[in-house]
C-alpha positions, -999 to +999 in steps of 0.1 A: -105+097-038-125+075-014-128+047-041-090+045-042-071+014-032-039+020-012-010-003-020+017-005+006+052-018-003+081-021+020+116-034+017+142-036+045+170-017+030+178+011+005+196-013-018+166-037-022+142-032-051+104-030-047+097-040-083+084-075-077+060-063-049+047-035-071+042-059-100+024-084-079+000-057-065-006-041-099-014-075-114-038-083-085-056-050-090-057-053-128-074-087-125-101-071-103-104-041-125-093-017-098-079+013-115-077+041-089-044+030-072-023+050-047+011+036-038+029+041-005+065+028-004+089+026+025+125+014+023+135+006+059+138-022+084+106-037+098+122-031+132+120+006+127+093+023+147+087+051+122+073+041+088+065+074+072+046+060+042+026+036+063+017+065+086+007+086+056-014+058+042-032+053+075-038+091+077-054+089+043-076+060+053-088+078+085-096+109+064-117+088+040-095+093+010-089+055+007-115+028+003-093-003+006-057-013+014-034-039+001+002-050+007+020-078-012+004-112-005-023-099+018-055-078+018-059-054+047-096-043+052-100-005+057-129+014+072-159+012+049-148-019+030 
């Protein structure tokens, strides 16, 4: 899975929807013909110290299972990219 692109989405509360962020990221990847996508989604405040899905994503990056990372509106380079 090392050619996979990690897509991180976070909203601040359980009642917020992530649809627009997911759509934005999917469109961005489609335009670049990136097809091996792995989504990581947290629903919690940015003030929270623990972000389980972000931690899982970073663990996958360190393990070499992810080749690039993105979050809505910003590209985050990963090891090996």
